[in-house]
Structures are given as structure tokens and as C-alpha cells.
N, C-alpha and C positions, 0 to 999 in steps of 0.2 A: 364735726367735733364740737361738743358743747364748750362754751366759753371757759367754764371752770376747769375742764380737762386741759385746755391750753396752758393755764397757769400751773397745773399740776405737772405737766411735762417740763416746764421751765424749772420748777422746784426740783424735780428729779435730776435734771441736768446740773443744777447748781450744787447738789449734793456730791456729784462726781467731779466737780471742778478741781479739787486738790489732786486727784488721780490724773486728770488731764494735764495739769501743770507738771506733775512729777514725771509723766511719760514724755514730756516735751512736746505735747500736741498743742499747748497753749502757753503763751508767755505769762509769767507771774504778774506782769503789768496789767493783764486783762482782768485779773481777779476782782478789783474794786468795781469795774464796769458791769460785770455779770452780777456781782453782789447788789449793785444798785437796782438792777432789774428785779431781782428777787425781793428786795426790800419794798420796792414800789408795789409789787403784787401783794405782798404781805399786808401792807398798809390798806389795801382795798378789800381785805378779807373780813369775814364776820357778817352777821345778820344785818347790821346797820348799813352795810354796803351792798346788800343784795341787788339793789337797782343797777349796780355797775356790771353785773354778770349776765347781761343780755346781749344779743347780737346788735341791737340798736345802740346800746351803750358802748360796746366795743368799737363801733363805727364813729360815734359822735361825742362821747364823753371826754372832757379834757384830761381826766386821769389816764385814759387809755392812750391819748396822744402823748402824754409824758412817758408812758411805758414804751411806746414805739420809738421815741427819741432816745431813751436810754438804751434800748435794744440795738438801735442803729450804731450807737457808739461802741457797744460791746462787740457787735459783729465785725467791726473794723479789725479786730484781732484774729479773726478766723482765716 
């Protein structure tokens, strides 16, 4: 999977977050944690951040380490 597809998958899931909460699949307290992941990925978007969207950056860049940290907090609610 290309790195940018990974972010798009997260974005798609974030769009469904209200429905997941409404259905009782996710507690409302999880919302800010998933929003933080989405925001971190959004902050990395754009041509000026193209260097972050490689496999090497995914592995080594501190921006991706931050995304992984935020995602780990969000996954606690699953």
C-alpha cells in the first residue's frame, strides 16, 4: 500500500467516526484521540511535505513517530 493510501484510509475512517459513536461501537471519549491522528496527517499534507510520504520517511521521520504515538492512544479505545 502506498504511504498516501494509508493516510487516506485513516481519513475515511475518521469521517465515519460520528456513526461509530452513534452505533455504540466507540465511546465518545475516543473522538479527540482519533481526531488528533487525522489532524497530524493533515498537517503533513501538501507538496511542501512530499518528502514525508515515502517508505523511508514512514519508518524514520519524527512526524510519523508522532502519528504512531497518537494512533496508539486512539487504539486504546477499540
